ROTI-153454 format. One record per atom (N, C-alpha, C): x, y, z; residue in one letter. Coordinates in pm, whole numbers, padded with zeros to 5 digits, always signed. Layout:
XYZA
...
REM end
This chain:
-03056-01243-01749X
-03095-01193-01624X
-03086-01040-01649X
-03182-00982-01607X
-03257-00820-01601X
-03225-00742-01445X
-03153-00627-01518X
-03128-00535-01362X
-03245-00499-01301X
-03326-00516-01347X
-03437-00466-01245X
-03505-00581-01190X
-03474-00699-01199X
-03506-00779-01116X
-03468-00764-00968X
-03357-00679-00972X
-03267-00656-00808X
-03341-00533-00796X
-03460-00439-00843X
-03504-00339-00785X
-03582-00339-00673X
-03582-00256-00549X
-03687-00236-00487X
-03712-00091-00419X
-03821-00015-00379X
-03839+00067-00317X
-03800+00099-00191X
-03738+00154-00151X
-03689+00201-00035X
-03702+00336+00023X
-03787+00338+00158X
-03835+00518+00210X
-03712+00566+00227X
-03693+00713+00233X
-03547+00745+00181X
-03519+00800+00362X
-03604+00795+00441X
-03593+00782+00596X
-03539+00653+00676X
-03517+00575+00563X
-03446+00426+00638X
-03291+00387+00569X
-03269+00528+00503X
-03116+00491+00468X
-03064+00594+00564X
-02954+00485+00636X
-02875+00519+00786X
-02751+00643+00736X
-02821+00758+00806X
-02737+00888+00765X
-02585+00880+00890X
-02596+00798+00992X
-02499+00793+01073X
-02511+00690+01148X
-02387+00652+01237X
-02386+00525+01312X
-02448+00529+01405X
-02498+00416+01469X
-02565+00428+01606X
-02448+00423+01705X
-02509+00490+01828X
-02418+00499+01946X
-02332+00377+01969X
-02334+00265+01956X
-02326+00145+01983X
-02297+00041+01889X
-02192+00040+01809X
-02199-00079+01723X
-02245-00190+01670X
-02263-00288+01798X
-02325-00396+01836X
-02466-00384+01862X
-02533-00254+01897X
-02680-00262+01918X
-02720-00282+01802X
-02673-00282+01656X
-02749-00298+01525X
-02838-00402+01536X
-02974-00429+01472X
-03039-00530+01447X
-02962-00612+01357X
-03013-00757+01371X
-02972-00828+01274X
-03103-00975+01249X
-03099-00955+01077X
-03175-01030+01039X
-03149-01147+01022X
-03198-01257+01066X
-03130-01411+01029X
-03214-01446+00946X
-03170-01526+00800X
-03224-01551+00682X
-03136-01690+00697X
-03270-01786+00706X
-03212-01965+00640X
-03264-01934+00488X
-03137-02002+00421X
-03128-01953+00288X
-03188-02103+00217X
-03235-02219+00321X
-03259-02318+00263X
-03423-02351+00264X
-03476-02247+00373X
-03646-02234+00443X
-03682-02103+00369X
-03589-02022+00348X
-03672-01899+00355X
-03716-01807+00479X
-03654-01889+00606X
-03722-01872+00735X
-03638-01732+00759X
-03730-01658+00865X
-03661-01495+00893X
-03675-01471+01047X
-03553-01424+01107X
-03560-01436+01246X
-03482-01299+01273X
-03548-01233+01413X
-03505-01070+01443X
-03384-01078+01556X
-03306-01026+01538X
-03205-01063+01687X
-03106-00889+01709X
-03049-00912+01758X
-02937-00759+01793X
-02795-00839+01711X
-02704-00748+01674X
-02566-00813+01636X
-02504-00851+01782X
-02513-00810+01869X
-02467-00868+02006X
-02453-01012+01978X
-02587-01065+01941X
-02625-01204+01975X
-02525-01307+01844X
-02461-01268+01786X
-02411-01321+01672X
-02329-01451+01734X
-02238-01443+01832X
-02181-01592+01903X
-02279-01683+01917X
-02396-01648+01974X
-02517-01770+01951X
-02567-01807+01848X
-02529-01798+01709X
-02568-01811+01616X
-02487-01892+01570X
-02371-01933+01604X
-02258-01983+01539X
-02217-02091+01629X
-02150-02190+01592X
-02097-02322+01676X
-01935-02332+01684X
-01898-02377+01804X
-01752-02373+01808X
-01701-02490+01720X
-01573-02380+01681X
-01510-02461+01545X
-01536-02339+01415X
-01629-02350+01414X
-01662-02255+01265X
-01565-02109+01250X
-01569-02100+01154X
-01483-01976+01128X
-01505-01862+01083X
-01483-01722+01118X
-01524-01579+01089X
-01426-01516+00999X
-01438-01506+00854X
-01338-01424+00784X
-01366-01294+00782X
-01294-01219+00832X
-01341-01064+00825X
-01210-00969+00709X
-01233-00892+00676X
-01144-00839+00575X
-01104-00693+00674X
-00944-00707+00657X
-00864-00600+00759X
-00821-00526+00729X
-00887-00479+00597X
-00871-00327+00507X
-00902-00229+00565X
-00812-00100+00566X
-00790+00016+00650X
-00869+00121+00523X
-00993+00219+00546X
-00999+00299+00450X
-00928+00454+00466X
-00871+00480+00330X
-00774+00606+00360X
-00836+00740+00331X
-00813+00857+00374X
-00833+00964+00386X
-00848+01017+00220X
-00954+00929+00112X
-00903+00940-00005X
-00970+01054-00117X
-01016+01153-00024X
-01097+01299-00120X
-01015+01396-00093X
-00919+01454-00202X
-00881+01574-00185X
-00874+01676-00264X
-00862+01797-00217X
-00897+01905-00274X
-00783+02003-00332X
-00804+02036-00430X
-00638+02121-00452X
-00703+02256-00547X
-00587+02282-00652X
-00615+02393-00739X
-00518+02328-00881X
-00560+02410-00982X
-00447+02395-01108X
-00335+02468-01071X
-00236+02431-01110X
-00090+02516-01059X
-00079+02646-01146X
-00131+02633-01284X
-00133+02764-01370X
-00255+02867-01346X
-00337+02752-01340X
-00482+02872-01306X
-00548+02922-01227X
-00534+02812-01089X
-00615+02842-00982X
-00719+02775-00971X
-00742+02692-01088X
-00891+02678-01112X
-00929+02548-00973X
-00994+02532-00952X
-01056+02430-00806X
-01066+02292-00839X
-00974+02170-00795X
-00998+02059-00836X
-01048+01960-00690X
-01095+01875-00758X
-01150+01762-00643X
-01146+01653-00682X
-01032+01537-00581X
-00976+01433-00661X
-01001+01341-00564X
-01061+01232-00593X
-01067+01072-00503X
-01015+00974-00591X
-00938+00973-00472X
-00848+00828-00510X
-00907+00702-00511X
-00876+00618-00615X
-00928+00457-00662X
-00818+00334-00614X
-00727+00369-00693X
-00640+00289-00648X
-00495+00326-00738X
-00393+00256-00655X
-00266+00292-00708X
-00236+00181-00776X
-00207+00262-00918X
-00173+00133-01012X
-00018+00129-01042X
+00075+00219-00996X
+00244+00200-00979X
+00253+00296-00845X
+00403+00317-00824X
+00468+00354-00730X
+00466+00518-00788X
+00384+00588-00640X
+00331+00734-00654X
+00240+00754-00765X
+00142+00637-00836X
+00100+00725-00935X
-00076+00633-00928X
-00152+00709-00938X
-00291+00680-00867X
-00393+00694-00971X
-00478+00589-00969X
-00563+00605-01087X
-00693+00709-00970X
-00750+00768-01017X
-00848+00881-00927X
-00972+00913-01074X
-01089+00967-00946X
-01216+01014-01037X
-01191+01163-00982X
-01199+01255-01115X
-01153+01372-01076X
-01272+01453-01133X
-01276+01577-01066X
-01372+01708-01109X
-01311+01835-01110X
-01324+01925-01204X
-01388+01891-01394X
-01302+01817-01416X
-01307+01678-01450X
-01249+01588-01540X
-01184+01673-01706X
-01315+01724-01781X
-01281+01754-01850X
-01171+01848-01867X
-01115+01957-01773X
-01027+02024-01800X
-00912+01970-01707X
-00932+01866-01711X
-00741+01817-01635X
-00734+01761-01769X
-00663+01809-01841X
-00585+01717-01952X
-00431+01684-01909X
-00389+01568-02008X
-00242+01547-01964X
-00168+01654-01956X
-00093+01654-01856X
+00046+01777-01820X
-00023+01851-01729X
-00110+01836-01681X
-00213+01957-01592X
-00161+01941-01461X
-00097+02037-01390X
-00030+01999-01270X
-00136+02081-01176X
-00156+01974-01042X
-00207+02039-00939X
-00164+02051-00776X
-00180+02122-00739X
-00140+02152-00602X
-00221+02156-00481X
-00178+02059-00382X
-00275+02033-00286X
-00219+02110-00129X
-00282+02178-00093X
-00249+02275+00014X
-00093+02338+00013X
-00057+02436-00068X
+00046+02521-00058X
+00146+02401-00135X
+00133+02295-00171X
+00268+02227-00230X
+00291+02149-00122X
+00224+02099-00046X
+00286+01973+00028X
+00224+01848-00031X
+00177+01841-00163X
+00105+01757-00250X
+00127+01791-00377X
+00167+01749-00444X
+00132+01790-00603X
+00129+01680-00718X
+00033+01735-00783X
+00012+01609-00879X
+00041+01620-01037X
+00053+01555-01092X
+00029+01577-01267X
-00027+01470-01344X
-00105+01549-01436X
-00190+01424-01497X
-00151+01366-01612X
-00106+01218-01648X
-00043+01158-01730X
-00103+01092-01809X
-00222+01022-01757X
-00343+00959-01880X
-00488+01024-01827X
-00557+01024-01949X
-00696+01101-01949X
-00770+00937-01964X
-00848+00929-01883X
-00962+00785-01929X
-01088+00790-01899X
-01183+00714-01930X
-01318+00759-01951X
-01350+00753-01810X
-01506+00789-01822X
-01593+00845-01698X
-01524+00915-01610X
-01454+01011-01639X
-01398+01135-01588X
-01256+01080-01460X
-01211+00949-01503X
-01097+00912-01470X
-00974+00921-01512X
-00905+00965-01406X
-00760+01057-01476X
-00662+00927-01404X
-00508+00966-01442X
-00417+00873-01388X
-00333+01008-01353X
-00281+00994-01208X
-00183+01139-01163X
-00056+01106-01110X
+00017+01141-01117X
+00162+01130-01061X
+00140+01181-00928X
+00200+01158-00816X
+00191+01217-00660X
+00344+01326-00684X
+00401+01397-00618X
+00486+01418-00542X
+00478+01513-00458X
+00576+01416-00379X
+00542+01445-00236X
+00670+01406-00118X
+00706+01447-00020X
+00794+01423+00070X
+00772+01294+00188X
+00817+01221+00210X
+00838+01119+00290X
+00706+00996+00263X
+00617+00973+00382X
+00549+00888+00360X
+00390+00942+00285X
+00364+00868+00165X
+00234+00920+00156X
+00087+00917+00211X
+00073+00819+00277X
-00017+00797+00396X
-00020+00887+00492X
+00079+00926+00542X
+00088+01040+00668X
+00057+01149+00571X
+00094+01231+00450X
+00074+01357+00388X
-00087+01329+00343X
-00154+01175+00361X
-00303+01234+00312X
-00393+01208+00457X
-00315+01185+00560X
-00345+01212+00709X
-00363+01346+00714X
-00278+01416+00693X
-00277+01574+00687X
-00395+01623+00599X
-00410+01594+00426X
-00495+01627+00359X
-00634+01572+00336X
-00640+01501+00314X
-00734+01408+00324X
-00861+01366+00395X
-01010+01359+00321X
-01096+01355+00374X
-01145+01207+00416X
-01221+01136+00436X
-01268+01036+00442X
-01399+01048+00355X
-01400+00970+00260X
-01447+00967+00134X
-01570+00868+00130X
-01702+00960+00215X
-01809+00880+00251X
-01905+00851+00114X
-01974+00761+00107X
-02088+00731+00001X
-02123+00833-00032X
-02179+00902-00139X
-02303+01005-00171X
-02405+01003-00115X
-02450+00858-00059X
-02643+00924-00008X
-02596+00930+00127X
-02492+00972+00202X
-02448+00984+00352X
-02441+01131+00298X
-02593+01243+00389X
-02565+01344+00383X
-02515+01429+00485X
-02511+01374+00601X
-02412+01421+00727X
-02339+01415+00751X
-02237+01541+00817X
-02071+01517+00807X
-02092+01404+00947X
-01976+01328+00921X
-01909+01202+01034X
-01846+01264+01105X
-01884+01299+01224X
-01770+01345+01378X
-01669+01266+01394X
-01678+01155+01392X
-01570+01070+01441X
-01536+00921+01320X
-01427+01025+01242X
-01379+00941+01161X
-01344+00772+01176X
-01322+00751+01247X
-01298+00625+01325X
-01407+00531+01269X
-01537+00567+01278X
-01652+00507+01305X
-01738+00438+01156X
-01592+00504+01059X
-01602+00435+00928X
-01485+00357+00904X
-01420+00281+00992X
-01356+00211+01022X
-01361+00092+01092X
-01357-00033+01068X
-01366-00168+01133X
-01294-00133+01248X
-01306-00184+01379X
-01197-00174+01502X
-01082-00253+01488X
-01077-00349+01363X
-00972-00414+01385X
-00907-00384+01218X
-00916-00280+01187X
-00838-00240+01059X
-00704-00216+01061X
-00649-00206+00960X
-00497-00277+00955X
-00442-00214+00828X
-00460-00262+00732X
-00358-00255+00597X
-00459-00154+00503X
-00410-00036+00506X
-00444+00107+00402X
-00421+00035+00320X
-00555+00099+00228X
-00579+00090+00087X
-00710+00093+00018X
-00823+00120+00091X
-00965+00121+00102X
-01023+00259+00053X
-01100+00274-00025X
-01183+00378-00019X
-01302+00387+00023X
-01354+00301+00040X
-01486+00270+00094X
-01503+00151+00227X
-01573+00175+00281X
-01553+00069+00433X
-01614-00081+00359X
-01500-00195+00477X
-01573-00300+00457X
-01736-00304+00546X
-01871-00272+00538X
-01922-00217+00617X
-02011-00308+00684X
-02002-00452+00660X
-02028-00568+00789X
-01959-00569+00896X
-01856-00533+00884X
-01752-00528+00986X
-01769-00436+01099X
-01824-00311+01051X
-01842-00213+01116X
-01982-00227+01240X
-02042-00363+01280X
-02053-00391+01369X
-02013-00473+01477X
-01902-00494+01448X
-01810-00546+01541X
-01735-00531+01672X
-01764-00533+01805X
-01646-00454+01911X
-01614-00568+01993X
-01508-00474+02061X
-01432-00586+02154X
-01485-00670+02234X
-01629-00641+02268X
-01721-00747+02378X
-01756-00845+02259X
-01785-00834+02163X
-01812-00935+02009X
-01708-00987+02035X
-01617-00962+02014X
-01494-01028+01977X
-01448-01123+02089X
-01497-01082+02222X
-01441-01212+02346X
-01535-01305+02319X
-01682-01246+02314X
-01779-01367+02315X
-01741-01447+02209X
-01705-01454+02071X
-01650-01531+01995X
-01536-01610+02003X
-01484-01552+02084X
-01319-01646+02126X
-01381-01721+02253X
-01456-01688+02364X
-01465-01776+02435X
-01575-01896+02404X
-01641-01880+02304X
-01692-02009+02222X
-01681-02056+02110X
-01523-02027+02097X
-01398-02101+02050X
-01420-02128+01905X
-01487-01984+01839X
-01540-01928+01714X
-01368-01890+01669X
-01329-01957+01530X
-01192-01898+01463X
-01258-01731+01420X
-01165-01662+01447X
-01150-01551+01394X
-01018-01544+01268X
-01041-01498+01166X
-00915-01529+01096X
-00929-01380+00982X
-00822-01322+00943X
-00827-01197+00849X
-00805-01224+00707X
-00826-01169+00601X
-00773-01143+00522X
-00782-01006+00422X
-00729-00977+00354X
-00745-00789+00316X
-00799-00832+00171X
-00910-00726+00115X
-00937-00653+00017X
-00968-00514+00005X
-00858-00509-00122X
-00915-00354-00083X
-01014-00267-00153X
-01128-00222-00096X
-01212-00166-00122X
-01235-00087-00252X
-01279-00126-00380X
-01283-00014-00509X
-01428+00064-00472X
-01416+00175-00574X
-01570+00263-00601X
-01641+00145-00650X
-01642+00109-00780X
-01684+00001-00826X
-01769-00068-00776X
-01713-00147-00623X
-01817-00238-00547X
-01957-00205-00552X
-01975-00066-00518X
-02085+00024-00504X
-02204+00092-00592X
-02128+00066-00730X
-02170+00113-00841X
-02313+00062-00889X
-02414+00134-00878X
-02521+00083-00922X
-02504-00014-01115X
-02592-00117-01124X
-02536-00181-01274X
-02686-00080-01329X
-02604-00024-01444X
-02646+00035-01536X
-02727-00054-01677X
-02639-00164-01688X
-02686-00219-01795X
-02804-00310-01763X
-02872-00285-01924X
-03055-00339-01886X
-03014-00541-01865X
-02912-00582-01884X
-02840-00714-01920X
-02769-00739-01763X
-02759-00767-01667X
-02640-00782-01573X
-02525-00859-01647X
-02539-00902-01783X
-02416-00961-01805X
-02320-00830-01862X
-02399-00753-01956X
-02330-00673-01966X
-02210-00588-01876X
-02286-00611-01775X
-02225-00462-01649X
-02040-00556-01614X
-01947-00467-01622X
-01795-00497-01601X
-01771-00461-01457X
-01709-00546-01385X
-01651-00516-01247X
-01487-00474-01263X
-01489-00322-01158X
-01329-00321-01181X
-01292-00390-01085X
-01129-00408-01078X
-01043-00528-00993X
-01041-00463-00888X
-00974-00543-00753X
-00961-00515-00663X
-00883-00596-00603X
-00773-00535-00535X
-00633-00602-00472X
-00702-00715-00371X
-00647-00834-00327X
-00686-00894-00223X
-00527-00993-00177X
-00504-01012-00036X
-00421-01108-00003X
-00498-01171+00118X
-00439-01317+00101X
-00495-01418+00176X
-00350-01518+00230X
-00326-01529+00357X
-00224-01551+00371X
-00198-01729+00399X
-00128-01800+00396X
-00119-01934+00425X
-00163-02015+00549X
-00144-01931+00667X
-00220-01957+00763X
-00371-01964+00792X
-00402-01827+00746X
-00550-01820+00728X
-00584-01933+00613X
-00555-01947+00511X
-00570-02084+00416X
-00609-02207+00515X
-00493-02223+00571X
-00492-02383+00648X
-00607-02382+00731X
-00643-02256+00808X
-00740-02268+00880X
-00906-02272+00846X
-00906-02205+00730X
-00993-02232+00679X
-01053-02345+00609X
-00939-02399+00533X
-00940-02576+00461X
-00962-02666+00655X
-00924-02630+00751X
-00941-02756+00857X
-01100-02734+00898X
-01179-02595+00897X
-01302-02614+00936X
-01336-02678+00865X
-01332-02671+00739X
-01449-02757+00644X
-01390-02921+00652X
-01263-02932+00693X
-01242-03110+00721X
-01310-03133+00846X
-01329-03027+00931X
-01426-03049+01033X
-01527-03099+01045X
-01578-03016+00943X
-01756-03017+00939X
-01807-02918+00982X
-01720-02755+01017X
-01778-02698+01062X
-01820-02596+00961X
-01847-02464+00959X
-01883-02332+00872X
-01782-02283+00830X
-01735-02184+00734X
-01714-02100+00709X
-01789-01989+00681X
-01779-01858+00730X
-01880-01762+00726X
-01805-01619+00667X
-01821-01567+00590X
-01755-01414+00527X
-01859-01318+00617X
-01733-01228+00648X
-01847-01107+00688X
-01781-00996+00559X
-01932-00988+00490X
-01963-00879+00411X
-01926-00929+00243X
-01959-00905+00190X
-01942-00918+00048X
-01784-00936+00017X
-01667-00828+00086X
-01533-00849+00025X
-01436-00964+00025X
-01486-00998+00191X
-01438-01137+00245X
-01495-01250+00137X
-01646-01235+00095X
-01692-01338+00010X
-01634-01345-00106X
-01623-01242-00202X
-01538-01226-00293X
-01417-01300-00310X
-01331-01235-00177X
-01195-01268-00184X
-01210-01426-00211X
-01284-01490-00093X
-01254-01676-00053X
-01295-01714-00190X
-01409-01657-00262X
-01452-01740-00380X
-01332-01723-00474X
-01258-01618-00505X
-01169-01584-00605X
-01076-01698-00603X
-01021-01736-00459X
-00922-01810-00428X
-00963-01929-00438X
-01068-01992-00362X
-01128-02115-00346X
-01117-02219-00483X
-01034-02310-00485X
-01070-02434-00616X
-01201-02494-00604X
-01236-02591-00711X
-01319-02602-00733X
-01366-02730-00652X
-01275-02714-00581X
-01335-02857-00438X
-01345-02751-00301X
-01312-02651-00349X
-01341-02530-00207X
-01228-02502-00132X
-01094-02582-00186X
-00998-02538-00067X
-00902-02411-00128X
-00858-02398+00023X
-00804-02212+00006X
-00654-02224-00043X
-00583-02184-00081X
-00423-02147-00063X
-00398-01965-00068X
-00243-01971-00046X
-00238-01874-00003X
-00212-01807-00131X
-00211-01652-00146X
-00235-01599-00230X
-00226-01449-00261X
-00189-01355-00375X
-00234-01218-00367X
-00225-01206-00513X
-00348-01094-00546X
-00361-01071-00635X
-00452-00975-00677X
-00538-00968-00808X
-00624-00876-00856X
-00790-00972-00864X
-00862-00908-00812X
-00987-01001-00873X
-01093-00878-00900X
-01163-00941-01025X
-01302-00851-01075X
-01443-00944-01045X
-01397-01076-00979X
-01508-01141-00971X
-01656-01069-00940X
-01747-01128-01034X
-01859-01086-01050X
-01976-01197-01018X
-02059-01177-00915X
-02120-01320-00853X
-02270-01275-00834X
-02351-01362-00933X
-02451-01317-00931X
-02547-01422-00971X
-02707-01449-00956X
-02772-01605-00928X
-02772-01741-01020X
-02695-01803-01008X
-02661-01898-01129X
-02506-01960-01023X
-02472-01853-00984X
-02300-01903-00954X
-02355-02032-00834X
-02235-02084-00842X
-02218-02230-00777X
-02072-02167-00656X
-02135-02160-00524X
-02042-02088-00439X
-01925-02214-00352X
-01815-02163-00318X
-01694-02309-00319X
-01614-02274-00223X
-01668-02135-00177X
-01535-02136-00043X
-01649-02079+00104X
-01764-02034+00085X
-01834-01974+00206X
-01955-02066+00201X
-02014-02078+00382X
-02139-02148+00407X
-02197-02030+00462X
-02187-01951+00515X
-02258-01834+00548X
-02174-01674+00520X
-02297-01575+00510X
-02281-01452+00515X
-02335-01362+00572X
-02222-01282+00647X
-02263-01174+00701X
-02286-01050+00647X
-02372-00947+00630X
-02384-00846+00519X
-02465-00736+00602X
-02422-00640+00540X
-02527-00541+00565X
-02657-00510+00443X
-02736-00421+00465X
-02858-00414+00281X
-02832-00295+00243X
-02787-00363+00106X
-02727-00309-00019X
-02867-00225-00134X
-02781-00133-00210X
-02883-00071-00305X
-02941-00140-00394X
-03055-00083-00422X
-03120-00146-00566X
-03039-00166-00687X
-03045-00269-00704X
-02933-00309-00863X
-02805-00297-00850X
-02773-00335-00721X
-02621-00287-00722X
-02558-00448-00709X
-02420-00473-00775X
-02353-00597-00769X
-02388-00692-00638X
-02399-00584-00538X
-02423-00636-00394X
-02498-00733-00372X
-02668-00704-00419X
-02782-00730-00376X
-02771-00863-00461X
-02683-00876-00605X
-02672-00953-00665X
-02615-01086-00624X
-02470-01034-00529X
-02412-01131-00503X
-02524-01208-00372X
-02580-01129-00277X
-02641-01192-00201X
-02757-01315-00211X
-02810-01207-00315X
-02930-01325-00398X
-02855-01439-00431X
-02750-01474-00537X
-02681-01592-00567X
-02688-01638-00445X
-02653-01632-00328X
-02599-01703-00194X
-02762-01751-00153X
-02836-01661-00089X
-02943-01731-00031X
-03050-01722-00165X
-03084-01683-00280X
-03182-01722-00320X
-03235-01575-00354X
-03304-01564-00498X
-03323-01387-00548X
-03499-01405-00452X
-03554-01516-00444X
-03662-01487-00375X
-03650-01417-00245X
-03611-01554-00153X
-03555-01499-00021X
-03480-01376-00019X
-03388-01351-00073X
-03337-01208-00075X
-03452-01071-00087X
-03541-01108-00172X
-03615-00986-00193X
-03753-01000-00068X
-03791-01111-00025X
-03849-01098+00092X
-03800-01079+00219X
-03675-01098+00220X
-03616-01030+00371X
-03563-00921+00360X
-03568-00820+00210X
-03593-00702+00186X
-03712-00644+00232X
-03800-00672+00173X
-03960-00628+00245X
-03961-00635+00387X
-03882-00739+00430X
-03941-00739+00585X
-03812-00639+00661X
-03738-00650+00639X
-03670-00528+00700X
-03723-00390+00644X
-03762-00353+00552X
-03818-00247+00532X
-03943-00219+00624X
-04003-00303+00644X
-04148-00327+00725X
-04097-00301+00877X
-03994-00355+00898X
-03951-00347+01013X
-03854-00250+01074X
-03859-00161+00941X
-03785-00032+00967X
-03642-00082+01013X
-03553-00165+00956X
-03411-00157+00968X
-03353-00033+00885X
-03219+00004+00937X
-03124+00077+00857X
-03037+00026+00746X
-03086+00087+00639X
-03016+00031+00514X
-02874+00105+00482X
-02806+00040+00457X
-02671+00079+00357X
-02532+00083+00475X
-02460+00157+00438X
-02324+00200+00517X
-02332+00150+00657X
-02410+00266+00717X
-02433+00282+00850X
-02503+00192+00929X
-02588+00107+00847X
-02732+00037+00882X
-02712-00102+00961X
-02822-00213+00957X
-02844-00302+01016X
-02743-00397+00928X
-02774-00553+00978X
-02658-00609+00937X
-02766-00733+00880X
-02770-00822+00839X
-02822-00968+00798X
-02726-01093+00781X
-02763-01152+00867X
-02673-01304+00882X
-02787-01410+00809X
-02657-01457+00692X
-02801-01577+00600X
-02668-01713+00592X
-02751-01814+00666X
-02674-01916+00700X
-02771-02021+00607X
REM end
């Protein structure tokens, strides 16, 4: 299957540069994956499109201020580091600039020594493995030094960093937000509870590879990065009971979807677990764990639009994207939502 089959032209002014004033006032495109029928709603109407006993699965990961600026200890040369994943205690895989000048043994100072790092391994594509030296809690140090790692297509400064977090974010570890969850407000959550819709949480720490465009001509040649996930026994039991009762399991975001599909057995049954997943979902994949998907509108030729196409059908997906462009939906991280059932 060719990567170009998932390409589309998006007017630049539809790329959302900032969050709207109220999270749940975003548009929501409803897509029936069986018929291809499309309807237009507001996100605050989400509970009206679910039934009592349905289960929403949300990703409670929290974005860390993963962008760091420092200087080489020996020369004073400027260095930019973007944390990707903690591979060992105090040792992180990072994207670094200028990577070519960061050889093994290079020492980096961040903000007058509050944090120091030493390059211990060079990897391809500008990646480096850095061992950090600090006092106290690493995430508290990051809160003092780091910046929120907004995607490159966002040119505006984010005035309130909390707007790049879901209201239920809890477990720190992501370098990008699970953006489908950004639409939820306390009012929406209460409306869901009032309708007796289950709300459960899993964790998947979002890595940079999730949003990276597929550069290979054939999608089968693309390699996914691994991301850490966790699902509790209690959540697995609720999801399994939802299925037994004949209700729907709705993944909020592609991150929740990939977690559930990584865990689900061939019979769709969930179980408690933690681990790493590099699952790549594209058309032809047989879904085992989810019945519906809430998601944002994604980049052309990305693994995310391929996942959506696998769930809704490529033709339905591309038709929905054309309709969203025509109706001037906002795209990408701070954009509008799509609910596929």
